[in-house]
N, C-alpha and C positions, 0 to 999 in steps of 0.2 A: 407114559410119564403122567401123571394125573396128580393134582396138589392135595383132591378128596379123597381120605379113605372111605369113610362112611357118611351118606347123605341122608337122615330119615325126615322127613317133612324141612321145617326151618333148622334140624341140627344139622351140624356138620362137622365133623371129626374129621382133623385134617391130617396128613401124613408128616406133617412139619410140629407139631404138637407132639404126635405120637413118637415121633423118633426121639425128640427133647426129653420126653416121660422113659422111653426105653432106655436114651443115655443116664438117666439119674439112677434109674433101677442098675441096670448093670454098675456104675459107678459106687453106690451103696453098697452091692455085694462086694466088689472088689476092694474096695478100700475097707471094708469091714473086717477082711481077710489079713490085709497087712496091718491095721489097727490093732487086734488079735498076735499078730506074728511079733508084733512092737511092742506090747505090753501095755496097751492102751487102753481102758476100761469101756467095754461096750455101751454103758450106758451115757460116758462122755462123747462118745464118737457120735451115737444115734442123734444126742441132743444139738453137738458140733452140726449136724449133717442139715438139720432143719434150718438152722440159720444161714448155712452156707447155700442152699439152694433159694431162699427169700434173698437173699443180698447178690446171687450172682444171677437171678432173673433181673434184680433192679438196676445191678451196674449195667448188663447187657442191654436195657431199654434203654436206661439214661446216654449211655453212651452212643448208642443209633442215633436217638433224638439229636443230640449233642452237633452229631457232625452229617444231619441231615439238612433238607429245608425245612426249617423252623415256622416258617408262615403256614406249613400246611396244619400243622400241630397247633398253632394259635387260632385258626379258623374252624377246628375240631378239635378239642381239648381230650375229648373220651376216646381220639383214636390213640393215643399214649396208651391205651391199655390195653388194643387189638394186637396180642402178642403172637395171637394166632393164625394171624394173616402176613407173618415174619416181621423184621425189625427187631432183632436180637442180634449184637455184635460181640464176638467174642472176647476180644479184646477188654471189653467192659465185662462180662461175666467173670473173668481172671481178677479182676482189678477189685471185682464188686467179692469174691468169694478170699482173694486175700486180704481182704480192708477184715472182713469177718475173722480168719483164720488169727491175724494178730490179735484182735481183741478179745478173742474166746481164748487162746494159749495163754495170755498174757492173764486173764481173769482166773485160768485153772490151775497158771504154775506151770506151763508146759513147754519144753523144749520147740520154740516155732521151728526150726529148721530140719531137727527129726519128725516133726510133725506134716509140715511141708512135705517131704519126702515121702511120707505114709499117703499122702494123697497124690502124688503126681503120675502114678502109674493111670488109676481111675481116671484121673484130668485127661488125659491124650487119649487113654480108648474112649471116650465119653463125646470127645470133638471128634472121633471118627465117625462114631454112632449119627451124632449131630448132622455132619454134612450129607449123608443120605436124605436126611428130610430137606435140607435146600437143595437138593439134585432132583427131589418129587417135585417140591415146592416151584421148581423152575426159576431161584432165586441163588445170588452167589455165583451168578455164570461168566461164561468167559466171552471172548471175542469171536467173531465169524474164522473160519476156517476151511482149508481144502483139505485138513488130514481126514483118512478113514475112519476116524471114531468121532468127529464130530456129529454134534445130535439137534436135531429138530424138536425145539421145545414146545407143549401144549402153548395153544391160541392164546389162551386165558392166560398161561404165567409171563411172569416180568420179564424173563428173556426175550420171549416170543415176541411181547408188545416192543423190547427196544429192537429187535431186530428179526422181523418179520418172517416165517421160514427158513430163516438161515440156518446149515446148520453151525453150532457154536463150540469152541471146546468146553470140555465138560469138567470145569474147575473144580468143582464139586468134589468130583471123582480122585482129579489130581491130587485135591490136599487130603482128601480121606486116606488114600493109598502110603502118603507119605508119612500120615499122621500112625497110621497099623506099622510103617516102619520103625518108625522112633517110639511105638509102645513095644516092639519086642526086644529093640537095642535097651531101653529102659528096663524092661522086665527081667530082660537075661543079666544086667549090670548092679541090679539094685541089692544084690548079698554082697556085692564083692565091694563095694567104695564103704572106706576106711569114715570117713568124715561125714557127722549131721550135714545137710545142706547141697552135699553134691548132687545129689540127683535131682532135684528140681533145679538147680543151675543147669545141668546137662538139660532138662529138657526147655528152659528156657532158652538157650540156646540154638539146640537142633530146630524147636517148633520156630521160632524166629527167622532161622536162615531157610524153612519151608516155606512161610509165609512170605516171606519176599522173592521166593522163586514162584509161587502160584498166581502171585497179586501182577507178574508180567503178563500173564494171559486171561485176568480176570476186568470184565468190561463194567461192572456195576460196583466200583469202588467208592468210598466214601473221603471226603473231603481232601482234596491235594495239597500239598505241600513243597511248591514247587512243579519238579515233574515227578516227584513220586507220592504215593498216596499213603494216608497218616498209618496205613498197616505197615505200608513198608517202612517209614520212618521210626515207627514204635519198634518194628525188627529191629533195626539198625540199632537203637538206644541199647535192644533186649540183650545181643550178641554183647554189644559191649560192655553194660555191667555185668552179666553173666561172665563172662572172661574174667573181668577185672575182680569180681566177688570170687570166683573159683581160685584163682593166682594167690587172693586174701586168705582163704580158708587154708592153702595150703603150705602159707607162709608161718602163720599162727600155728599152726599144727607143730612146725618144724622148731620153731621158738619153742614151745610147750615141753618137745622130747628133749632138746637142748638142758633145757633147764630142768628136766629132770633127773637127765644126765648127770648135771654137775652136782645137784643134789646126792 
């Protein structure tokens, strides 16, 4: 493992940034296919994707800065821009992308629920690819372990600085595997669900549960709330809201069917 992909003089291309770029490219291609299947214009999708990518990066960085030691950013404000060194939080990226989606669909008069369903498979697949970058960068790592798959990270990585020379849970790979499983499930059911928004809510519930599990083994967690991390707190809220909204969708559809029958 090594965080640097290519070094030419003072120029460095890191695996972290390369994997984020790859996640965006794969996400763009897959979401484009889904947009075409759902009859959303190619030009509209391309325009949205540019805004969404910017919103996701901004959201991911703001979230990370907000829940880490703010003093380091006051001492070196330009470090806020150094995303190539890590420091992007997936929950912030999702929230940033969600805000852009709400604003864009409202402006273009597009069904928000159907639009989010279109984006869902590419989102979770992109997250899986992004975790490979975290793995190679040596962040988002786990606690020390005696399990045979425990890994010793590069001496220059965040993981080894926290636990020098100790084998750690490869929590990045745990989450990558879970994300790929979630992607497989969502990809299989995406054409079978009848209600707009169900696929996105299924993603919220499944990913929230997966993240709660992974956080149990993860060492570099963002600020805690009591005995649980911020990510676990958000996961609990995500499952609760996802289930409530899923029930609400089904009830709304049931009422609509009864109303149509009565007419």
